[in-house]
Legacy VTK file of the C-alpha trace (Angstrom):
# vtk DataFile Version 3.0
C-alpha trace
ASCII
DATASET POLYDATA
POINTS 70 float
-11.455 -6.285 14.526
-15.175 -6.402 14.166
-17.009 -7.192 10.900
-17.649 -3.600 10.228
-14.008 -2.722 10.197
-13.283 -5.674 7.916
-15.884 -4.382 5.377
-14.380 -0.874 5.572
-10.926 -2.309 4.840
-12.171 -4.516 2.065
-13.941 -1.595 0.335
-10.845 0.717 0.690
-8.597 -1.956 -0.631
-10.850 -2.605 -3.590
-11.135 1.061 -4.560
-7.205 1.304 -4.100
-6.863 -1.697 -6.443
-9.176 -0.112 -8.983
-7.442 3.262 -8.781
-3.903 1.637 -9.249
-5.050 -0.358 -12.247
-6.573 2.609 -13.905
-3.358 4.566 -13.311
-1.285 1.730 -14.878
-3.546 1.587 -17.888
-3.142 5.336 -18.319
0.597 5.161 -18.040
0.808 2.230 -20.559
-1.397 4.297 -22.887
1.162 7.042 -22.845
3.975 4.644 -23.690
7.229 6.616 -24.265
6.821 9.042 -21.250
4.553 6.743 -19.190
7.406 4.169 -18.682
9.163 6.753 -16.407
5.941 7.116 -14.350
5.671 3.183 -14.270
9.264 2.799 -12.832
8.712 5.465 -10.258
5.480 3.577 -9.186
7.252 0.284 -8.880
9.953 2.011 -6.831
7.443 3.528 -4.368
5.438 0.285 -4.267
8.634 -1.731 -3.506
9.485 0.682 -0.589
6.036 0.628 0.667
6.154 -3.354 0.699
9.402 -3.137 2.526
8.157 -0.672 5.143
5.023 -2.900 5.835
7.135 -6.029 6.125
9.462 -4.374 8.616
6.649 -3.207 10.549
5.048 -6.557 10.806
8.125 -8.336 11.651
9.211 -5.831 14.430
8.570 -7.274 18.017
9.869 -3.880 19.532
7.045 -1.942 17.815
4.591 -4.412 18.953
5.758 -4.147 22.542
5.597 -0.340 22.593
2.282 -0.135 20.928
0.683 -2.412 23.652
2.656 -1.449 26.750
3.406 2.204 26.621
0.661 4.795 27.665
-0.259 7.334 25.111
LINES 1 71
70 0 1 2 3 4 5 6 7 8 9 10 11 12 13 14 15 16 17 18 19 20 21 22 23 24 25 26 27 28 29 30 31 32 33 34 35 36 37 38 39 40 41 42 43 44 45 46 47 48 49 50 51 52 53 54 55 56 57 58 59 60 61 62 63 64 65 66 67 68 69
């Protein structure tokens, strides 16, 4: 991974964090109905974390991504 790719990922991560923070502040401002959206976001976020952890721990996926021709 070169430095330009790292800078690109850093910028995308920063924008995503700001976007998520703005969404959370908006959801909290709309309190009675916003709590439903907050629960949904927590559910989707936890599933996303689960998928990323499983992908990083999978030796089989690493093998096929490195050794199988595309």
